[in-house]
C-alpha positions in Angstrom: -90.6 -25.5 -39.7 -89.1 -22.9 -37.5 -86.1 -21.1 -38.8 -83.8 -18.5 -37.2 -81.1 -16.2 -38.4 -78.4 -18.2 -36.7 -78.4 -21.4 -34.7 -75.6 -20.1 -32.4 -75.6 -16.3 -31.9 -72.6 -14.1 -31.8 -71.2 -13.0 -28.5 -73.2 -9.8 -28.6 -72.7 -7.3 -25.8 -69.7 -9.1 -24.4 -67.9 -8.7 -27.8 -68.9 -5.0 -28.2 -68.0 -3.7 -24.7 -66.6 -5.7 -21.8 -67.4 -4.8 -18.3 -64.7 -3.3 -16.1 -62.2 -5.7 -14.7 -63.2 -4.8 -11.2 -65.9 -2.8 -9.4 -69.6 -3.3 -9.1 -72.1 -4.1 -11.9 -75.9 -4.1 -12.0 -78.1 -5.1 -14.8 -81.9 -5.5 -15.0 -84.6 -6.5 -17.4 -86.5 -4.1 -19.7 -86.4 -0.3 -20.0 -87.8 0.0 -16.4 -84.3 -1.3 -15.4 -82.8 2.1 -16.2 -84.7 3.7 -13.3 -84.4 0.6 -11.0 -80.6 0.5 -11.5 -80.3 4.0 -9.9 -81.1 3.0 -6.3 -79.2 -0.3 -6.8 -76.1 1.6 -7.9 -76.4 4.0 -4.9 -75.9 1.0 -2.7 -73.1 -0.5 -4.8 -71.0 2.6 -5.4 -70.7 3.0 -1.6 -69.3 -0.5 -1.2 -72.6 -2.0 -0.2 -73.7 -5.6 -0.7 -75.2 -6.9 -3.9 -78.1 -8.3 -1.9 -79.1 -4.9 -0.6 -78.7 -3.4 -4.1 -81.0 -5.9 -5.8 -83.7 -5.4 -3.1 -83.6 -1.6 -3.3 -83.5 -1.6 -7.1 -86.7 -3.5 -7.7 -88.4 -1.9 -4.7 -88.3 1.3 -6.9 -90.2 -0.5 -9.6 -92.7 -1.9 -7.1 -93.3 1.7 -5.9 -94.3 2.9 -9.4 -98.0 3.0 -10.3 -98.2 1.2 -13.6 -99.9 -1.9 -15.1 -96.7 -4.0 -15.0 -95.3 -4.4 -11.5 -96.6 -3.8 -8.0 -100.0 -3.0 -6.6 -100.8 -0.7 -9.5 -100.6 -3.6 -12.0 -103.2 -5.4 -14.0 -105.3 -7.8 -11.9 -106.2 -11.5 -12.4 -109.5 -12.5 -14.0 -111.4 -11.9 -10.7 -110.1 -8.3 -10.5 -107.5 -8.9 -7.8 -103.9 -8.0 -7.9 -101.6 -10.8 -6.7 -97.8 -10.4 -6.5 -94.8 -12.7 -6.7 -91.1 -12.1 -5.9 -87.9 -13.9 -4.9 -84.4 -13.0 -3.9 -81.1 -15.0 -3.7 -77.7 -14.1 -2.3 -74.1 -15.3 -2.9 -74.4 -18.0 -0.1 -77.4 -19.8 -1.7 -79.7 -18.2 0.8 -83.1 -17.5 -0.9 -86.6 -16.4 -0.1 -89.8 -16.2 -2.1 -93.4 -15.2 -1.9 -96.3 -15.9 -4.3 -100.0 -15.0 -4.7 -99.4 -12.2 -2.2 -102.2 -9.6 -2.0 -102.3 -6.0 -0.6 -98.6 -5.8 0.3 -96.6 -3.1 -1.5 -93.1 -4.6 -1.5 -93.2 -8.4 -2.1 -89.4 -8.4 -2.7 -88.8 -7.2 0.9 -91.2 -9.8 2.2 -89.2 -12.5 0.2 -86.0 -11.3 1.9 -87.6 -11.6 5.3 -88.7 -15.2 4.4 -85.1 -15.9 3.6 -83.6 -14.3 6.7 -86.3 -15.0 9.4 -87.9 -18.4 8.6 -86.6 -21.9 7.9 -88.5 -21.9 4.6 -87.9 -20.7 1.1 -91.4 -19.9 -0.1 -94.6 -18.6 1.5 -97.8 -18.1 -0.5 -101.2 -16.5 -0.4 -102.8 -15.9 3.0 -99.8 -17.3 4.9 -97.4 -14.9 3.1 -99.7 -12.0 3.9 -99.9 -13.0 7.6 -96.2 -13.2 7.7 -95.8 -9.8 6.1 -98.1 -8.2 8.6 -96.4 -9.8 11.5 -93.1 -8.4 10.1 -94.6 -4.9 10.2 -95.6 -4.5 6.5 -98.8 -2.4 6.0 -102.0 -3.8 4.5 -102.7 -1.6 1.5 -106.2 -0.6 0.2 -108.0 -3.3 -1.8 -108.5 -1.3 -4.9 -107.2 -1.2 -8.5 -105.2 1.7 -9.8 -107.0 3.9 -12.4 -105.0 2.4 -15.3 -105.5 -1.2 -14.1 -109.3 -0.6 -13.6 -109.5 0.8 -17.2 -107.6 -2.2 -18.6 -109.7 -4.7 -16.6 -112.9 -3.1 -17.9 -111.7 -3.4 -21.5 -110.6 -7.0 -20.9 -114.0 -8.0 -19.5 -115.7 -6.5 -22.6 -113.3 -8.0 -25.2 -112.0 -11.2 -23.8 -114.9 -12.6 -21.8 -112.9 -15.4 -20.2 -111.7 -16.8 -23.5 -109.2 -19.7 -23.3 -105.5 -18.8 -23.2 -105.0 -20.2 -26.7 -107.6 -17.8 -28.2 -106.2 -14.9 -26.3 -102.6 -15.6 -27.4 -103.8 -15.7 -31.0 -105.5 -12.3 -30.7 -102.9 -9.8 -29.7 -105.4 -6.9 -29.7 -107.3 -8.2 -26.7 -105.7 -8.3 -23.3 -104.7 -11.9 -23.4 -103.8 -13.5 -20.0 -100.3 -14.6 -20.8 -97.6 -11.9 -20.8 -95.6 -10.5 -22.4 -97.8 -9.9 -25.4 -96.9 -8.3 -28.7 -98.1 -4.7 -29.1 -99.2 -3.2 -32.4 -95.9 -1.4 -32.7 -94.1 -4.7 -32.6 -92.7 -4.3 -29.1 -93.6 -6.5 -26.1 -95.7 -5.6 -23.1 -94.2 -7.1 -19.9 -94.9 -7.4 -16.2 -91.7 -8.4 -14.5 -88.4 -6.8 -13.5 -85.4 -9.0 -12.7 -82.1 -7.7 -11.4 -78.5 -9.1 -11.1 -75.7 -7.4 -9.3 -72.0 -7.9 -8.4 -70.6 -5.9 -5.6 -67.1 -4.6 -5.0 -66.3 -7.8 -3.1 -67.2 -9.8 -6.2 -70.3 -11.4 -4.7 -73.5 -11.9 -6.7 -77.1 -11.5 -5.8 -80.4 -11.4 -7.8 -84.0 -10.4 -7.4 -87.2 -10.7 -9.3 -90.7 -9.2 -8.7 -93.9 -9.3 -10.7 -97.6 -8.9 -10.8 -97.8 -12.0 -12.9 -99.6 -12.3 -16.2 -102.4 -9.7 -16.6 -105.9 -11.3 -16.3 -104.5 -14.7 -15.4 -106.6 -17.4 -13.9 -107.1 -16.9 -10.1 -104.2 -18.6 -8.3 -101.9 -18.8 -11.3 -98.2 -18.4 -10.4 -95.4 -18.2 -13.0 -91.7 -18.6 -12.9 -90.8 -15.3 -11.2 -90.9 -16.5 -7.6 -89.5 -20.0 -8.3 -85.8 -20.4 -7.4 -84.1 -22.2 -10.3 -86.7 -21.1 -12.9 -87.1 -17.3 -12.7 -83.9 -16.7 -10.9 -80.7 -18.5 -9.8 -77.4 -17.5 -8.2 -74.2 -19.6 -7.8 -71.4 -17.3 -6.6 -68.8 -19.7 -8.0 -70.3 -19.6 -11.5 -72.8 -16.8 -12.1 -76.4 -15.6 -11.9 -79.3 -15.5 -14.2 -82.9 -14.0 -14.2 -85.7 -14.7 -16.7 -88.6 -12.7 -18.0 -91.5 -13.6 -20.3 -94.0 -16.4 -20.4 -93.3 -18.2 -17.1 -94.9 -21.5 -17.9 -92.2 -22.1 -20.5 -89.4 -20.9 -18.3 -90.5 -23.4 -15.7 -90.5 -26.2 -18.2 -86.7 -25.9 -18.7 -85.8 -24.7 -15.2 -84.5 -21.7 -17.1 -82.3 -19.7 -14.8 -80.5 -22.6 -13.2 -80.0 -24.2 -16.6 -78.3 -21.1 -17.8 -76.0 -21.1 -14.8 -75.2 -24.8 -15.2 -74.2 -24.2 -18.8 -71.9 -21.4 -17.7 -70.4 -23.9 -15.2 -69.7 -26.2 -18.0 -67.8 -23.7 -20.2 -70.4 -21.7 -22.1 -70.3 -17.9 -22.0 -73.3 -16.2 -20.5 -74.4 -15.2 -24.0 -74.1 -18.7 -25.3 -75.8 -20.2 -22.2 -78.8 -17.8 -22.6 -79.1 -18.6 -26.3 -78.9 -22.4 -25.7 -81.8 -22.3 -23.2 -83.9 -20.2 -25.6 -83.1 -22.7 -28.3 -84.3 -25.5 -26.0 -87.6 -23.7 -25.5 -88.0 -23.2 -29.3 -87.5 -27.0 -29.7 -90.2 -27.7 -27.2 -92.7 -25.2 -28.4 -92.1 -25.6 -32.1 -94.5 -23.4 -34.1 -96.1 -22.1 -30.9 -92.9 -20.3 -30.1 -94.0 -17.6 -32.6 -96.6 -16.5 -30.1 -94.6 -16.2 -26.9 -91.7 -14.2 -25.6 -89.0 -15.4 -23.1 -85.7 -13.8 -22.4 -82.7 -14.2 -20.0 -80.0 -12.0 -18.8 -76.9 -13.5 -17.1 -73.7 -12.4 -15.3 -70.8 -14.7 -14.7 -68.5 -14.5 -11.7 -65.8 -13.5 -14.2 -67.9 -10.4 -15.0 -69.1 -11.6 -18.4 -72.5 -10.4 -19.5 -75.1 -12.2 -21.7 -78.7 -12.0 -22.8 -80.9 -13.6 -25.4 -84.6 -13.7 -26.3 -87.1 -15.5 -28.5 -88.2 -12.4 -30.3 -86.8 -8.9 -30.9 -87.9 -6.2 -28.5 -86.3 -7.3 -25.3 -83.7 -5.0 -23.8 -81.8 -4.8 -20.5 -80.3 -2.0 -18.5 -76.6 -2.1 -17.7 -74.7 0.1 -15.2 -71.1 0.1 -14.0 -68.8 3.0 -13.0 -68.3 4.0 -16.6 -71.5 3.1 -18.5 -75.2 3.4 -18.0 -77.1 2.2 -21.0 -80.1 0.2 -22.3 -79.0 -2.7 -24.5 -81.1 -4.5 -27.1 -80.7 -8.3 -26.7 -80.2 -10.6 -29.6 -83.1 -12.9 -30.4 -83.9 -16.2 -32.2 -86.4 -14.6 -34.5 -85.3 -11.5 -36.4 
């Protein structure tokens, strides 16, 4: 039977340090958020819009050459990097791309989908065609050195094992991310960002390479409005990270926002949805990581994860810090 240190967590960050009563805020997932928050804050501190901030912030991460986000990330089982992203503003406008190849900034393509098409989501070849028509460059079809090395290791060790076997063996490069590393921390492949601008408007973004060594064509929660990300300017905003299949099962981000609408604090709302995932997954919850961060329109902050090791980056006019989230398992 699953147990946790507390069925209902304490208020966490919101109890320790409250955000400023006015002025912009930006927060983003994982330690990569510290760097991503810098270009986002450069927009916000000049009185810019939250929408521009969340786009520019995660573009910084997409630019980095690493195995987590962007074209330098780990490929799928067939050795191809496919990217997903979505963005949403304070007026319920939203755009998304999935299974996008050879385009450096999927978050900006998602914004173009939002602003220049009648659609919300474009995928695959069609998303790439749209990006090229909008002036985006087609990047070389090759893996980064780090991704090539990781892929070679995966081919030797995993040999297309089933997801269940891979999840049980944390020393191979299992296809579902994030995975627990030997030091007890979690490897991840997504950055999500929430921002409130000086006008009090909210926006959010999320970009990912998806799970490393995933099945060809797999798409997780990150580009799905309502699962990986959701914004309601009258209530709040939320973004998810972790095993996308289980975020999708509970319509994670929109469920967090709805709980805030009905009186929960962001912290309580994030914890309640994590608890719901625990109830669904039962003993299997020990092998996955999911986390949420949320920001209410009243400037309250919240976050919660299944396991320890998740952190988020917070920035306002007074503070710039990486904060460890509370978790179900201790």
